[in-house]
TIMARMI-547136 format. One line per field, with one value per residue (C-alpha): residue number from 1; x, y, z; residue in three letters. Coordinates in pm, whole numbers, plus 50000, padded with zeros to 5 digits. Layout:
! TIMARMI-547136
seq = NUM | ...
xx = X | ...
yy = Y | ...
zz = Z | ...
type = ALA | ...
END
This chain:
! TIMARMI-547136
seq = 1 | 2 | 3 | 4 | 5 | 6 | 7 | 8 | 9 | 10 | 11 | 12 | 13 | 14 | 15 | 16 | 17 | 18 | 19 | 20 | 21 | 22 | 23 | 24 | 25 | 26 | 27 | 28 | 29 | 30 | 31 | 32 | 33 | 34 | 35 | 36 | 37 | 38 | 39 | 40 | 41 | 42 | 43 | 44 | 45 | 46 | 47 | 48 | 49 | 50 | 51 | 52 | 53 | 54 | 55 | 56 | 57 | 58 | 59 | 60 | 61 | 62 | 63 | 64 | 65 | 66 | 67 | 68 | 69 | 70 | 71 | 72 | 73 | 74 | 75 | 76 | 77 | 78 | 79 | 80 | 81 | 82 | 83 | 84 | 85 | 86 | 87 | 88 | 89 | 90 | 91 | 92 | 93 | 94 | 95 | 96 | 97 | 98 | 99 | 100 | 101 | 102 | 103 | 104 | 105 | 106 | 107 | 108 | 109 | 110 | 111 | 112 | 113 | 114 | 115 | 116 | 117 | 118 | 119 | 120 | 121 | 122 | 123 | 124 | 125 | 126 | 127 | 128 | 129 | 130 | 131 | 132 | 133 | 134 | 135 | 136 | 137 | 138 | 139 | 140 | 141 | 142 | 143 | 144 | 145 | 146 | 147 | 148 | 149 | 150 | 151 | 152 | 153 | 154 | 155 | 156 | 157 | 158 | 159 | 160 | 161 | 162 | 163 | 164 | 165 | 166 | 167 | 168 | 169 | 170 | 171 | 172 | 173 | 174 | 175 | 176 | 177 | 178 | 179 | 180 | 181 | 182 | 183 | 184 | 185 | 186 | 187 | 188 | 189 | 190 | 191 | 192 | 193 | 194 | 195 | 196 | 197 | 198 | 199 | 200 | 201 | 202 | 203 | 204 | 205 | 206 | 207 | 208 | 209 | 210 | 211 | 212 | 213 | 214 | 215 | 216 | 217 | 218 | 219 | 220 | 221 | 222 | 223 | 224 | 225 | 226 | 227 | 228 | 229 | 230 | 231 | 232 | 233 | 234 | 235 | 236 | 237 | 238 | 239 | 240 | 241 | 242 | 243 | 244 | 245 | 246 | 247 | 248 | 249 | 250 | 251 | 252 | 253 | 254 | 255 | 256 | 257 | 258 | 259 | 260 | 261 | 262 | 263 | 264 | 265 | 266 | 267 | 268 | 269 | 270 | 271 | 272 | 273 | 274 | 275 | 276 | 277 | 278 | 279 | 280 | 281 | 282 | 283 | 284 | 285 | 286 | 287 | 288 | 289 | 290 | 291 | 292 | 293 | 294 | 295 | 296 | 297 | 298 | 299 | 300 | 301 | 302 | 303 | 304 | 305 | 306 | 307 | 308 | 309 | 310 | 311 | 312 | 313 | 314 | 315 | 316 | 317 | 318 | 319 | 320 | 321 | 322 | 323 | 324 | 325 | 326 | 327 | 328 | 329 | 330 | 331 | 332 | 333 | 334 | 335 | 336 | 337 | 338 | 339 | 340 | 341 | 342 | 343 | 344 | 345 | 346 | 347 | 348 | 349 | 350 | 351 | 352 | 353 | 354 | 355 | 356
xx = 86456 | 86170 | 86083 | 85818 | 86035 | 86322 | 86102 | 85957 | 86297 | 86449 | 86143 | 86063 | 85732 | 85695 | 85849 | 85709 | 85767 | 85725 | 85694 | 85618 | 85594 | 85627 | 85959 | 86094 | 86111 | 86186 | 86216 | 86195 | 86132 | 86201 | 86069 | 86234 | 86105 | 85903 | 85876 | 86068 | 85923 | 85906 | 86167 | 86443 | 86701 | 86847 | 86762 | 87040 | 87048 | 87247 | 87257 | 87189 | 87258 | 86935 | 86613 | 86699 | 87026 | 86834 | 86590 | 86868 | 87052 | 86752 | 86655 | 87008 | 87042 | 86701 | 86781 | 87112 | 86930 | 86704 | 87006 | 87184 | 86886 | 86816 | 87176 | 87186 | 86893 | 86670 | 86295 | 86324 | 86300 | 86497 | 86416 | 86589 | 86505 | 86685 | 86625 | 86741 | 86926 | 87237 | 87266 | 87469 | 87216 | 86878 | 86775 | 86513 | 86300 | 85993 | 86139 | 86225 | 85885 | 85721 | 85928 | 85834 | 85468 | 85531 | 85709 | 85412 | 85174 | 85333 | 85197 | 85516 | 85606 | 85919 | 86138 | 86401 | 86740 | 87055 | 87264 | 87494 | 87405 | 87173 | 87219 | 87071 | 86905 | 86736 | 86604 | 86471 | 86271 | 86132 | 86047 | 85814 | 85589 | 85639 | 85764 | 85895 | 86251 | 86571 | 86899 | 86734 | 86905 | 86967 | 86690 | 86446 | 86568 | 86862 | 87141 | 87405 | 87727 | 87702 | 88075 | 88176 | 87888 | 87970 | 88335 | 88238 | 88042 | 88335 | 88565 | 88335 | 88325 | 88702 | 88736 | 88507 | 88725 | 89038 | 88875 | 88794 | 89157 | 89350 | 89099 | 89114 | 88981 | 89282 | 89441 | 89713 | 90026 | 89844 | 89927 | 89620 | 89658 | 89383 | 89307 | 89142 | 89139 | 88858 | 88548 | 88481 | 88841 | 88966 | 88732 | 88817 | 89186 | 89098 | 88930 | 89215 | 89481 | 89303 | 89300 | 89678 | 89695 | 89976 | 89849 | 89976 | 89764 | 89717 | 89498 | 89500 | 89431 | 89744 | 89554 | 89380 | 89714 | 89876 | 89593 | 89629 | 90008 | 89997 | 89722 | 89786 | 90147 | 90041 | 90292 | 90211 | 90254 | 90162 | 89803 | 89901 | 90154 | 89889 | 89816 | 90177 | 90198 | 90285 | 89995 | 89749 | 89428 | 89364 | 89088 | 88954 | 88780 | 88775 | 88666 | 88475 | 88602 | 88950 | 88966 | 89021 | 89243 | 89532 | 89523 | 89425 | 89748 | 89944 | 89772 | 89991 | 89724 | 89519 | 89189 | 89001 | 88765 | 88684 | 88408 | 88408 | 88107 | 88123 | 88491 | 88470 | 88502 | 88304 | 88167 | 88440 | 88689 | 88521 | 88592 | 88956 | 88993 | 88832 | 89068 | 89369 | 89255 | 89200 | 88904 | 88669 | 88414 | 88135 | 88104 | 87730 | 87735 | 88036 | 87949 | 87583 | 87641 | 87525 | 87199 | 87146 | 87206 | 86952 | 86705 | 86703 | 86568 | 86241 | 86190 | 86302 | 86681 | 86863 | 87241 | 87305 | 87042 | 87183 | 87539 | 87419 | 87260 | 87567 | 87784 | 87594 | 87781 | 88041 | 87782 | 87654 | 88001 | 88068 | 87745 | 87855 | 88175 | 87977 | 87751 | 88056 | 88203 | 87868 | 87796 | 88155 | 88097 | 88282 | 88177 | 88018 | 87776 | 87727 | 87622 | 87353 | 87239 | 87214 | 86996 | 86781 | 86729 | 86606 | 86366 | 86237 | 86185 | 85993 | 85816 | 85628 | 85452 | 85448 | 85331 | 85393 | 85439 | 85126 | 85112 | 84826
yy = 91334 | 91177 | 91489 | 91351 | 91053 | 91286 | 91521 | 91233 | 91080 | 91403 | 91560 | 91853 | 92032 | 92237 | 92306 | 92607 | 92683 | 93051 | 93177 | 93522 | 93543 | 93923 | 93945 | 93600 | 93503 | 93135 | 93076 | 92781 | 92814 | 92516 | 92496 | 92213 | 92224 | 92484 | 92303 | 92581 | 92872 | 93029 | 92918 | 93175 | 93149 | 93357 | 93377 | 93261 | 93370 | 93133 | 93028 | 92659 | 92422 | 92228 | 92268 | 91951 | 92110 | 92409 | 92185 | 91979 | 92293 | 92462 | 92145 | 92091 | 92451 | 92459 | 92155 | 92310 | 92620 | 92407 | 92262 | 92597 | 92776 | 92491 | 92465 | 92843 | 92827 | 93035 | 92998 | 92959 | 92681 | 92622 | 92745 | 92871 | 93010 | 92999 | 93204 | 93060 | 93330 | 93540 | 93778 | 94021 | 94074 | 93917 | 94130 | 94402 | 94579 | 94417 | 94066 | 94115 | 94260 | 93965 | 93735 | 93940 | 93876 | 93502 | 93529 | 93727 | 93457 | 93214 | 93429 | 93431 | 93062 | 93169 | 93474 | 93557 | 93729 | 93790 | 93507 | 93441 | 93668 | 93895 | 94234 | 94479 | 94661 | 94337 | 94289 | 94645 | 94570 | 94255 | 94461 | 94676 | 94370 | 94188 | 94233 | 93877 | 93976 | 94059 | 94219 | 94528 | 94868 | 95051 | 95299 | 95008 | 94872 | 94654 | 94558 | 94669 | 94488 | 94135 | 94056 | 94192 | 94008 | 93680 | 93720 | 93790 | 93465 | 93271 | 93431 | 93319 | 92966 | 92965 | 93058 | 92768 | 92544 | 92667 | 92585 | 92236 | 92178 | 92351 | 92395 | 92773 | 93018 | 93248 | 93258 | 93511 | 93388 | 93113 | 93085 | 93100 | 93022 | 93211 | 93100 | 93395 | 93748 | 93904 | 94056 | 93811 | 93690 | 94044 | 94106 | 93768 | 93865 | 94188 | 94000 | 93750 | 94023 | 94209 | 93883 | 93851 | 93576 | 93553 | 93544 | 93353 | 93429 | 93365 | 93513 | 93555 | 93927 | 94128 | 94431 | 94214 | 94071 | 94414 | 94532 | 94257 | 94280 | 94654 | 94650 | 94322 | 94228 | 93908 | 93673 | 93585 | 93246 | 93118 | 92990 | 92624 | 92653 | 92744 | 92374 | 92312 | 92592 | 92485 | 92643 | 92595 | 92652 | 92646 | 92890 | 92830 | 93151 | 93124 | 92835 | 92520 | 92161 | 92261 | 91970 | 91667 | 91365 | 91585 | 91857 | 91683 | 91477 | 91805 | 91988 | 92070 | 92206 | 92102 | 92238 | 92370 | 92665 | 92913 | 93094 | 92920 | 92711 | 92339 | 92304 | 91924 | 91788 | 91488 | 91373 | 91112 | 91395 | 91485 | 91128 | 91173 | 91481 | 91295 | 91000 | 91234 | 91401 | 91740 | 91922 | 92051 | 92331 | 92245 | 92528 | 92584 | 92616 | 92845 | 93076 | 93128 | 93485 | 93633 | 93438 | 93539 | 93900 | 93915 | 93713 | 93998 | 94225 | 94033 | 94190 | 94540 | 94537 | 94598 | 94562 | 94497 | 94222 | 94071 | 94066 | 93903 | 93628 | 93587 | 93552 | 93230 | 93057 | 92989 | 92780 | 92615 | 92498 | 92379 | 92177 | 92016 | 91898 | 91770 | 91565 | 91440 | 91304 | 91181 | 90974 | 90902 | 91056 | 91318 | 91677 | 91716 | 91436 | 91586 | 91917 | 91742 | 91555 | 91876 | 92035 | 91725 | 91689 | 92048 | 92006 | 91677 | 91820 | 92123 | 91920 | 91742 | 92065 | 92246 | 92157 | 92326 | 92699 | 92887 | 93262 | 93355
zz = 47993 | 48189 | 48384 | 48619 | 48709 | 48789 | 48992 | 49189 | 49260 | 49395 | 49557 | 49327 | 49364 | 49048 | 48710 | 48526 | 48156 | 48067 | 47710 | 47575 | 47198 | 47179 | 47366 | 47280 | 47648 | 47708 | 48081 | 48318 | 48691 | 48917 | 49273 | 49459 | 49817 | 50010 | 50342 | 50518 | 50322 | 49976 | 49726 | 49680 | 49403 | 49125 | 48756 | 48525 | 48159 | 47942 | 47579 | 47645 | 47358 | 47416 | 47613 | 47804 | 47915 | 48047 | 48233 | 48389 | 48499 | 48658 | 48845 | 48975 | 49086 | 49257 | 49469 | 49567 | 49692 | 49913 | 50090 | 50111 | 50267 | 50508 | 50622 | 50668 | 50909 | 50683 | 50656 | 50282 | 50031 | 49714 | 49366 | 49055 | 48713 | 48380 | 48070 | 47740 | 47547 | 47505 | 47799 | 47587 | 47311 | 47391 | 47689 | 47692 | 47948 | 47795 | 47832 | 48198 | 48272 | 48100 | 48318 | 48625 | 48553 | 48545 | 48882 | 49016 | 48896 | 49142 | 49425 | 49633 | 49606 | 49415 | 49484 | 49225 | 49240 | 49034 | 48895 | 48601 | 48309 | 48506 | 48669 | 48918 | 48628 | 48522 | 48876 | 48876 | 48560 | 48723 | 49030 | 48819 | 48791 | 49121 | 49476 | 49477 | 49381 | 49572 | 49463 | 49321 | 49322 | 49649 | 49566 | 49575 | 49909 | 49807 | 50043 | 49791 | 49698 | 49847 | 49828 | 50172 | 50337 | 50163 | 50264 | 50625 | 50636 | 50488 | 50745 | 51025 | 50885 | 50850 | 51218 | 51311 | 51096 | 51273 | 51605 | 51481 | 51379 | 51657 | 51939 | 51900 | 51644 | 51685 | 51338 | 51421 | 51243 | 51051 | 50682 | 50458 | 50087 | 49902 | 49547 | 49375 | 49514 | 49312 | 49471 | 49754 | 49778 | 49832 | 50124 | 50274 | 50259 | 50439 | 50725 | 50744 | 50746 | 51024 | 51224 | 51186 | 50926 | 50672 | 50315 | 50014 | 49708 | 49338 | 49069 | 48692 | 48728 | 48802 | 48932 | 49190 | 49300 | 49322 | 49544 | 49807 | 49801 | 49865 | 50127 | 50308 | 50234 | 50060 | 49898 | 49537 | 49372 | 49026 | 48990 | 48964 | 49248 | 49505 | 49563 | 49669 | 49926 | 50279 | 50464 | 50747 | 50551 | 50177 | 50077 | 49722 | 49613 | 49234 | 49013 | 49099 | 49077 | 49199 | 49445 | 49228 | 49167 | 49059 | 49324 | 49649 | 49674 | 49643 | 49928 | 50229 | 50462 | 50761 | 50629 | 50326 | 50376 | 50099 | 49916 | 49576 | 49474 | 49391 | 49479 | 49488 | 49135 | 49256 | 49590 | 49615 | 49646 | 49972 | 50076 | 49976 | 50196 | 50486 | 50444 | 50435 | 50758 | 50591 | 50747 | 50476 | 50523 | 50275 | 50025 | 50031 | 50410 | 50445 | 50153 | 50244 | 50362 | 50034 | 50050 | 50414 | 50318 | 50035 | 50241 | 50491 | 50217 | 50242 | 50587 | 50487 | 50486 | 50813 | 50785 | 51154 | 51161 | 50841 | 50980 | 51301 | 51094 | 50874 | 51185 | 51267 | 50984 | 51255 | 51441 | 51123 | 51025 | 51380 | 51366 | 51038 | 51206 | 51505 | 51276 | 51086 | 51410 | 51540 | 51230 | 51119 | 50777 | 50567 | 50624 | 50280 | 50370 | 50717 | 50559 | 50354 | 50662 | 50863 | 50594 | 50555 | 50930 | 50955 | 50662 | 50803 | 51152 | 51032 | 50766 | 51040 | 51130 | 50793 | 50445 | 50113 | 50135 | 50033 | 50081 | 50311
type = MET | LYS | ILE | PHE | ASN | TYR | MET | SER | LYS | TYR | GLY | TYR | GLU | GLN | LEU | VAL | PHE | CYS | HIS | ASP | LYS | THR | THR | GLY | LEU | LYS | ALA | ILE | ILE | ALA | ILE | HIS | ASP | THR | THR | LEU | GLY | PRO | ALA | LEU | GLY | GLY | THR | ARG | MET | TRP | ASN | TYR | GLU | THR | GLU | ASP | ALA | ALA | ILE | GLU | ASP | VAL | LEU | ARG | LEU | ALA | LYS | GLY | MET | THR | TYR | LYS | ALA | ALA | ALA | ALA | GLY | LEU | ASN | LEU | GLY | GLY | GLY | LYS | ALA | VAL | ILE | ILE | GLY | ASP | SER | LYS | LYS | ASP | LYS | SER | GLU | GLU | MET | TRP | ARG | ALA | PHE | GLY | ARG | PHE | VAL | GLN | SER | LEU | ASN | GLY | ARG | TYR | ILE | THR | ALA | GLU | ASP | VAL | GLY | THR | THR | VAL | GLN | ASP | MET | ASP | TYR | ILE | HIS | LEU | GLU | THR | ASP | HIS | VAL | THR | GLY | VAL | SER | ALA | ALA | SER | GLY | SER | SER | GLY | ASN | PRO | SER | PRO | LYS | THR | ALA | PHE | GLY | VAL | PHE | ARG | GLY | LEU | LEU | ALA | THR | ALA | HIS | GLU | VAL | TRP | GLY | SER | ASP | ASP | ILE | ASN | GLY | LYS | VAL | ILE | ALA | VAL | GLN | GLY | VAL | GLY | ASN | VAL | GLY | TYR | TYR | LEU | CYS | LYS | PHE | LEU | HIS | GLU | ALA | GLY | ALA | LYS | LEU | VAL | VAL | CYS | ASP | ILE | ASN | GLN | ASP | SER | LEU | ASP | ARG | VAL | VAL | LYS | GLU | PHE | GLY | ALA | GLN | VAL | VAL | ALA | PRO | ASP | ALA | ILE | TYR | ASP | VAL | GLN | CYS | ASP | ILE | PHE | ALA | PRO | CYS | ALA | LEU | GLY | ALA | VAL | LEU | ASN | ASP | ASN | THR | ILE | PRO | ARG | LEU | LYS | CYS | LYS | ALA | VAL | ALA | GLY | CYS | ALA | ASN | ASN | VAL | LEU | ALA | ASP | ASN | ARG | HIS | GLY | ASP | MET | LEU | TYR | GLU | LYS | GLY | ILE | VAL | TYR | ALA | PRO | ASP | TYR | VAL | ILE | ASN | ALA | GLY | GLY | LEU | MET | ASN | VAL | ALA | ASP | GLU | LEU | GLN | GLY | TYR | ASN | GLU | GLU | ARG | ALA | LEU | ASP | LYS | ILE | ALA | THR | ILE | TYR | ASP | ASN | ILE | ALA | LYS | VAL | TYR | ALA | ILE | SER | LYS | ARG | ASP | ASN | ILE | PRO | SER | TYR | LYS | ALA | ALA | ASP | ARG | MET | ALA | GLU | GLU | ARG | ILE | GLU | ALA | LEU | GLY | ARG | ILE | ARG | GLY | ASN | PHE | ILE | ARG | ARG
END
């Protein structure tokens, strides 16, 4: 790929290739935009088929983090790292510490965290070489399991979505179809149940289903049948790309609001929802609670302060809908516009982030 052409077209600042012969480390760090602050984004370890595939992935993910942080109202930019290798057999303390030294060399322009193929233990090894890491163990000042915090943010965004549809955020008696009741999905069900919602759920894991049936009285349907459920809100909390040509015509809901990433198979599926009159809470705005939570670690973690910040997802989602109506555009485009407007406004008074 023509890297500099791509970086210029989409506004990237930096692409860093990291190699350590002793440990076999092959890492790439992408910094997309630091107008709002240092670039925060996780490190993904994946056995990419080609180096180009790794480059394309890290660039795509870094840009996504810029928009997510901006839409969340955080003073952070977007970055990401990928390590080429098998996360089950290629890890070592030495490799992670070598990577940590590369992170440290960026002097705070990039802050790393967990992602696919990485763990708390990996972050602890990185932390031995740099302070520019989040998601470390509790003994090192971590915020702990992020799932309840992510779910709380999704719940707040779902309430804002209910208000947009019905003029009230009271969901008592509303039917919510939750696709996936694993870590985050379970805690979302807990919040919904406590608010009086009726739950219809699906999952491929029977233990997860049994848990929400026992604790919340949820009704279970087959995984593919979840799209046909007569419900008020559909909450995708499992795989991405679940809103597509096949599934959208089957939806019998007024709104879509869940915690899964990249639920639109393609942007045009956001247009389809808009044309059908289904209100859509853009995924990277509604599921930003986990990012907000780890971002608080940068100040010395305070749970109450983090929860107060996560609660503002209600306002962020409401603003997306306001922009959607203001500009007569689908909500997925409104979310991008909200992020871009914030970056542009602050960009007039700030340049690239440089640690002082």
